[in-house]
DSSP file (Angstrom, degrees, kcal/mol; ACC not computed):
  #  RESIDUE AA STRUCTURE BP1 BP2  ACC     N-H-->O    O-->H-N    N-H-->O    O-->H-N    TCO  KAPPA ALPHA  PHI   PSI    X-CA   Y-CA   Z-CA
    1    1 A X              0   0    0      0, 0.0     2,-0.2     0, 0.0    55,-0.0   0.000 360.0 360.0 360.0 134.3  -32.1   37.6  -31.3
    2    2 A X     >  -     0   0    0      1,-0.1     4,-1.8    55,-0.0     5,-0.1  -0.498 360.0-109.2-100.3 169.3  -28.7   38.9  -32.2
    3    3 A X  H  > S+     0   0    0      1,-0.2     4,-2.7     2,-0.2     5,-0.2   0.879 120.6  56.0 -63.1 -38.6  -25.8   37.4  -34.0
    4    4 A X  H  > S+     0   0    0      1,-0.2     4,-2.4     2,-0.2    -1,-0.2   0.878 106.0  51.1 -62.8 -37.0  -23.9   37.3  -30.7
    5    5 A X  H  > S+     0   0    0      2,-0.2     4,-2.2     1,-0.2    -1,-0.2   0.883 110.8  47.9 -66.5 -38.8  -26.8   35.3  -29.2
    6    6 A X  H  X S+     0   0    0     -4,-1.8     4,-2.4     2,-0.2    -2,-0.2   0.916 112.7  48.0 -67.6 -43.5  -26.7   32.8  -32.0
    7    7 A X  H  X S+     0   0    0     -4,-2.7     4,-2.4     2,-0.2    -2,-0.2   0.899 112.1  50.0 -64.1 -40.5  -22.9   32.4  -31.7
    8    8 A X  H  X S+     0   0    0     -4,-2.4     4,-2.6    -5,-0.2    -1,-0.2   0.905 110.2  50.4 -64.3 -41.0  -23.2   32.0  -28.0
    9    9 A X  H  X S+     0   0    0     -4,-2.2     4,-2.6     2,-0.2    -2,-0.2   0.909 111.0  48.9 -63.8 -41.8  -25.9   29.4  -28.4
   10   10 A X  H  X S+     0   0    0     -4,-2.4     4,-2.6     2,-0.2     5,-0.2   0.913 112.0  48.7 -63.2 -42.4  -23.8   27.5  -30.9
   11   11 A X  H  X S+     0   0    0     -4,-2.4     4,-2.2     2,-0.2    -2,-0.2   0.920 113.2  46.9 -64.3 -43.8  -20.7   27.6  -28.6
   12   12 A X  H  X S+     0   0    0     -4,-2.6     4,-2.8     1,-0.2     5,-0.2   0.927 113.7  49.0 -62.8 -44.6  -22.8   26.4  -25.6
   13   13 A X  H  X S+     0   0    0     -4,-2.6     4,-2.6     1,-0.2    27,-0.3   0.901 110.9  48.3 -63.8 -42.6  -24.3   23.6  -27.7
   14   14 A X  H  X S+     0   0    0     -4,-2.6     4,-2.1    25,-0.2    -1,-0.2   0.901 113.8  47.6 -65.2 -40.1  -21.0   22.4  -29.0
   15   15 A X  H  X S+     0   0    0     -4,-2.2     4,-2.2    -5,-0.2    -2,-0.2   0.926 114.3  45.6 -66.8 -44.1  -19.4   22.4  -25.6
   16   16 A X  H  X S+     0   0    0     -4,-2.8     4,-2.1     1,-0.2    -2,-0.2   0.893 112.4  52.3 -66.2 -38.3  -22.4   20.6  -24.0
   17   17 A X  H  X S+     0   0    0     -4,-2.6     4,-0.6    -5,-0.2    -1,-0.2   0.897 111.0  46.6 -63.5 -40.2  -22.4   18.1  -26.9
   18   18 A X  H  < S+     0   0    0     -4,-2.1     3,-0.4     1,-0.2    -2,-0.2   0.888 120.2  38.6 -69.2 -38.6  -18.8   17.3  -26.5
   19   19 A X  H >< S+     0   0    0     -4,-2.2     3,-1.5     1,-0.2     4,-0.5   0.674  98.8  79.6 -84.9 -17.7  -19.1   16.9  -22.7
   20   20 A X  H >X S+     0   0    0     -4,-2.1     3,-1.0     1,-0.3     4,-0.9   0.777  81.0  64.9 -64.1 -27.5  -22.4   15.2  -22.9
   21   21 A X  T 3< S+     0   0    0     -4,-0.6    -1,-0.3    -3,-0.4    -2,-0.1   0.759  94.4  61.6 -67.1 -22.3  -21.0   11.8  -23.8
   22   22 A X  T <4 S+     0   0    0     -3,-1.5    -1,-0.2     1,-0.2    -2,-0.2   0.732  95.9  61.4 -74.4 -20.9  -19.3   11.8  -20.4
   23   23 A X  T <4 S+     0   0    0     -3,-1.0     2,-0.5    -4,-0.5    -1,-0.2   0.888  92.6  67.9 -73.9 -40.0  -22.6   11.8  -18.6
   24   24 A X  S  < S-     0   0    0     -4,-0.9     4,-0.1    -3,-0.1    -1,-0.0  -0.711  86.4-130.0 -87.1 123.5  -24.0    8.6  -20.0
   25   25 A X        +     0   0    0     -2,-0.5    -2,-0.1     2,-0.1     2,-0.1  -0.292  65.9  30.7 -71.8 157.3  -22.0    5.6  -18.7
   26   26 A X  S    S-     0   0    0     -4,-0.1     2,-0.4     2,-0.1    -2,-0.0  -0.226 105.8 -37.2  90.3 178.3  -20.7    2.9  -21.1
   27   27 A X        -     0   0    0     -2,-0.1     2,-0.3     1,-0.0    -2,-0.1  -0.645  62.3-129.6 -80.6 128.3  -19.5    3.1  -24.6
   28   28 A X        -     0   0    0     -2,-0.4    54,-0.1     1,-0.1    51,-0.1  -0.598  10.4-158.5 -81.3 135.7  -21.5    5.5  -26.7
   29   29 A X  S    S+     0   0    0     49,-0.4     2,-0.4    52,-0.3    53,-0.1   0.365  72.2  85.8 -90.4   3.8  -22.8    4.2  -30.0
   30   30 A X  S    S-     0   0    0     51,-0.1    -2,-0.1    48,-0.1    48,-0.0  -0.888  82.3-119.1-109.0 133.6  -23.1    7.8  -31.3
   31   31 A X    >>  -     0   0    0     -2,-0.4     4,-1.7     1,-0.1     3,-0.5  -0.296  24.1-114.4 -69.1 157.6  -20.1    9.6  -32.9
   32   32 A X  H 3> S+     0   0    0      1,-0.2     4,-2.3     2,-0.2     5,-0.2   0.874 114.0  57.8 -59.5 -40.8  -18.8   12.8  -31.4
   33   33 A X  H 3> S+     0   0    0      1,-0.2     4,-1.9     2,-0.2    -1,-0.2   0.853 106.1  50.7 -62.2 -32.6  -19.8   15.0  -34.3
   34   34 A X  H <> S+     0   0    0     -3,-0.5     4,-2.7     2,-0.2    -1,-0.2   0.905 109.3  48.9 -72.5 -40.9  -23.5   13.9  -33.9
   35   35 A X  H  X S+     0   0    0     -4,-1.7     4,-2.2     1,-0.2    -2,-0.2   0.889 112.7  48.8 -65.4 -36.8  -23.6   14.7  -30.2
   36   36 A X  H  X S+     0   0    0     -4,-2.3     4,-2.3     2,-0.2   -19,-0.2   0.881 111.7  49.2 -69.2 -36.8  -22.1   18.1  -30.9
   37   37 A X  H  X S+     0   0    0     -4,-1.9     4,-2.6    -5,-0.2     5,-0.2   0.926 111.4  48.7 -67.0 -44.1  -24.6   18.7  -33.6
   38   38 A X  H  X S+     0   0    0     -4,-2.7     4,-2.6     1,-0.2     5,-0.2   0.917 112.1  50.2 -60.6 -43.3  -27.5   17.7  -31.4
   39   39 A X  H  X S+     0   0    0     -4,-2.2     4,-2.2    -5,-0.2   -25,-0.2   0.905 111.3  47.8 -61.5 -42.5  -26.2   20.0  -28.7
   40   40 A X  H  X S+     0   0    0     -4,-2.3     4,-2.1   -27,-0.3    -2,-0.2   0.917 113.7  46.3 -67.0 -43.2  -25.9   22.9  -31.0
   41   41 A X  H  X S+     0   0    0     -4,-2.6     4,-2.2     2,-0.2    -2,-0.2   0.921 114.0  48.2 -65.6 -43.4  -29.4   22.5  -32.5
   42   42 A X  H  X S+     0   0    0     -4,-2.6     4,-2.0    -5,-0.2    -1,-0.2   0.878 110.7  51.4 -66.0 -36.8  -30.9   22.0  -29.0
   43   43 A X  H  X S+     0   0    0     -4,-2.2     4,-2.3    -5,-0.2    -1,-0.2   0.880 108.2  51.9 -67.6 -36.9  -29.0   25.1  -27.7
   44   44 A X  H  X S+     0   0    0     -4,-2.1     4,-2.3     2,-0.2    -2,-0.2   0.909 109.3  50.0 -64.0 -40.5  -30.4   27.2  -30.6
   45   45 A X  H  X S+     0   0    0     -4,-2.2     4,-2.5     1,-0.2    -2,-0.2   0.877 109.6  52.1 -63.1 -36.3  -33.9   26.0  -29.8
   46   46 A X  H  X S+     0   0    0     -4,-2.0     4,-2.6     2,-0.2    -2,-0.2   0.883 108.4  50.3 -65.2 -38.8  -33.1   27.1  -26.2
   47   47 A X  H  X S+     0   0    0     -4,-2.3     4,-2.3     2,-0.2    -2,-0.2   0.905 112.2  47.1 -65.7 -40.9  -32.1   30.5  -27.4
   48   48 A X  H  X S+     0   0    0     -4,-2.3     4,-2.6     2,-0.2    -2,-0.2   0.906 112.2  50.4 -66.5 -41.2  -35.3   30.8  -29.4
   49   49 A X  H  X S+     0   0    0     -4,-2.5     4,-1.7     2,-0.2    -2,-0.2   0.927 111.9  46.9 -62.2 -45.4  -37.3   29.7  -26.5
   50   50 A X  H  <>S+     0   0    0     -4,-2.6     5,-2.6     2,-0.2     4,-0.3   0.899 112.6  50.3 -63.5 -40.1  -35.7   32.2  -24.2
   51   51 A X  H ><5S+     0   0    0     -4,-2.3     3,-1.1     1,-0.2    -2,-0.2   0.909 110.6  48.6 -64.6 -42.4  -36.2   34.9  -26.7
   52   52 A X  H 3<5S+     0   0    0     -4,-2.6    -1,-0.2     1,-0.3    -2,-0.2   0.792 106.7  57.7 -68.0 -27.1  -39.8   34.1  -27.2
   53   53 A X  T 3<5S-     0   0    0     -4,-1.7    -1,-0.3    -5,-0.2    -2,-0.2   0.515 126.0-101.5 -79.9  -4.9  -40.2   34.1  -23.4
   54   54 A X  T < 5S+     0   0    0     -3,-1.1     2,-0.8    -4,-0.3    -3,-0.2   0.528  72.7 144.5 100.3   6.6  -39.0   37.6  -23.3
   55   55 A X      < -     0   0    0     -5,-2.6     2,-0.3    -6,-0.2    -1,-0.3  -0.708  33.4-163.9 -80.3 112.1  -35.4   37.2  -22.2
   56   56 A X        -     0   0    0     -2,-0.8     6,-0.1    -3,-0.1    -5,-0.0  -0.763  41.2  -7.7-102.5 143.2  -33.5   39.8  -24.1
   57   57 A X  S    S-     0   0    0     -2,-0.3     2,-0.8     1,-0.1     5,-0.1  -0.169 107.8 -29.1  75.9-167.3  -29.8   40.0  -24.6
   58   58 A X  S    S+     0   0    0      4,-0.1     2,-0.3     3,-0.0    -2,-0.1  -0.774  78.9 154.5 -90.0 108.6  -27.1   37.9  -23.2
   59   59 A X     >  -     0   0    0     -2,-0.8     4,-1.8     1,-0.1     5,-0.1  -0.890  56.2-115.2-135.7 164.5  -28.2   36.7  -19.8
   60   60 A X  H  > S+     0   0    0     -2,-0.3     4,-2.4     1,-0.2     5,-0.2   0.870 115.0  56.3 -65.7 -37.8  -27.6   33.9  -17.3
   61   61 A X  H  > S+     0   0    0      1,-0.2     4,-2.3     2,-0.2    -1,-0.2   0.909 106.5  49.7 -62.4 -41.9  -31.2   32.7  -17.7
   62   62 A X  H  > S+     0   0    0      1,-0.2     4,-2.4     2,-0.2    -1,-0.2   0.905 111.2  49.5 -63.8 -41.0  -30.8   32.4  -21.5
   63   63 A X  H  X S+     0   0    0     -4,-1.8     4,-2.8     2,-0.2     5,-0.3   0.886 110.0  50.8 -64.9 -38.7  -27.5   30.4  -21.0
   64   64 A X  H  X S+     0   0    0     -4,-2.4     4,-2.5     2,-0.2    -2,-0.2   0.916 111.6  47.4 -65.8 -42.5  -29.2   28.1  -18.5
   65   65 A X  H  X S+     0   0    0     -4,-2.3     4,-2.4     2,-0.2     5,-0.2   0.925 114.4  47.3 -64.1 -44.0  -32.1   27.4  -20.9
   66   66 A X  H  X S+     0   0    0     -4,-2.4     4,-2.3     1,-0.2    -2,-0.2   0.945 115.7  43.3 -62.3 -49.5  -29.6   26.8  -23.8
   67   67 A X  H  X S+     0   0    0     -4,-2.8     4,-2.6     1,-0.2    -1,-0.2   0.877 113.3  53.0 -66.7 -37.3  -27.4   24.5  -21.8
   68   68 A X  H  X S+     0   0    0     -4,-2.5     4,-2.4    -5,-0.3    -2,-0.2   0.939 112.0  43.2 -64.3 -47.7  -30.3   22.6  -20.2
   69   69 A X  H  X S+     0   0    0     -4,-2.4     4,-2.5     2,-0.2    -2,-0.2   0.889 114.6  51.1 -66.0 -38.2  -32.0   21.9  -23.6
   70   70 A X  H  X S+     0   0    0     -4,-2.3     4,-2.4    -5,-0.2     5,-0.2   0.922 111.3  47.7 -64.2 -43.1  -28.7   20.9  -25.1
   71   71 A X  H  X S+     0   0    0     -4,-2.6     4,-2.5     2,-0.2     5,-0.2   0.921 112.6  48.3 -64.6 -43.7  -27.9   18.5  -22.2
   72   72 A X  H  X S+     0   0    0     -4,-2.4     4,-2.4     1,-0.2    -2,-0.2   0.928 112.6  49.3 -62.6 -44.5  -31.3   16.9  -22.4
   73   73 A X  H  X S+     0   0    0     -4,-2.5     4,-2.2     1,-0.2    -2,-0.2   0.919 113.4  45.3 -60.9 -45.6  -31.1   16.5  -26.1
   74   74 A X  H  X S+     0   0    0     -4,-2.4     4,-2.8     2,-0.2     5,-0.3   0.912 113.0  49.9 -66.9 -42.8  -27.6   14.9  -26.0
   75   75 A X  H  X S+     0   0    0     -4,-2.5     4,-2.5    -5,-0.2     5,-0.2   0.912 111.3  49.4 -63.8 -41.6  -28.5   12.6  -23.1
   76   76 A X  H  X S+     0   0    0     -4,-2.4     4,-1.9    -5,-0.2    -1,-0.2   0.933 114.5  44.3 -62.7 -45.7  -31.6   11.4  -24.9
   77   77 A X  H  X S+     0   0    0     -4,-2.2     4,-1.7    -5,-0.2    -2,-0.2   0.932 117.5  43.5 -66.7 -45.7  -29.8   10.7  -28.1
   78   78 A X  H  < S+     0   0    0     -4,-2.8   -49,-0.4     1,-0.2    -1,-0.2   0.886 115.2  49.1 -68.6 -37.9  -26.8    9.0  -26.5
   79   79 A X  H  < S+     0   0    0     -4,-2.5    -1,-0.2    -5,-0.3    -2,-0.2   0.838 117.8  39.1 -71.9 -32.2  -28.9    6.9  -24.1
   80   80 A X  H >< S+     0   0    0     -4,-1.9     3,-1.1    -5,-0.2    -1,-0.2   0.691  94.9  94.7 -93.2 -18.9  -31.3    5.7  -26.7
   81   81 A X  T 3< S+     0   0    0     -4,-1.7   -52,-0.3     1,-0.2   -51,-0.1  -0.494  89.2  19.2 -74.4 140.9  -28.8    5.1  -29.6
   82   82 A X  T 3  S+     0   0    0      1,-0.3     2,-0.3    -2,-0.2    -1,-0.2   0.381  84.3 137.8  84.8  -4.7  -27.5    1.6  -29.9
   83   83 A X    <   -     0   0    0     -3,-1.1    -1,-0.3     1,-0.1     2,-0.3  -0.555  56.8-119.8 -72.5 137.7  -30.2   -0.1  -27.9
   84   84 A X        -     0   0    0     -2,-0.3     2,-0.3    -3,-0.1    -1,-0.1  -0.585  22.8-127.4 -78.6 137.7  -31.3   -3.3  -29.5
   85   85 A X        -     0   0    0     -2,-0.3     2,-0.3     1,-0.1    -1,-0.1  -0.644  23.0-120.0 -83.1 139.7  -34.9   -3.4  -30.5
   86   86 A X        -     0   0    0     -2,-0.3     2,-0.2     1,-0.1    -1,-0.1  -0.583  28.1-117.9 -79.1 143.2  -36.8   -6.4  -29.2
   87   87 A X        -     0   0    0     -2,-0.3     2,-0.1     1,-0.1    -1,-0.1  -0.563  29.2-109.7 -81.0 142.0  -38.3   -8.6  -31.9
   88   88 A X              0   0    0     -2,-0.2    -1,-0.1     1,-0.1     0, 0.0  -0.399 360.0 360.0 -69.6 148.9  -42.1   -8.9  -32.0
   89   89 A X              0   0    0     -2,-0.1    -1,-0.1     0, 0.0    -2,-0.0   0.444 360.0 360.0 -92.1 360.0  -43.5  -12.3  -30.9
């Protein structure tokens, strides 16, 4: 994995994190900086996953994996944050 790949993964993650709040309807209980951080971390995990799968260099497949993992991570965090826990009976 190169420095350019890491920088690209961070850029993809930050963009997906910023745009990810638009996907989930309603008011988000998660701050913007947290969604962008989740997106960046998930995109880095996507870059590592693509690299371990043998995708070398800057490719469309690596970008799709990065953006996909970042989107899933952001949607999960935004959708589950702020939900009230039910009290045990």
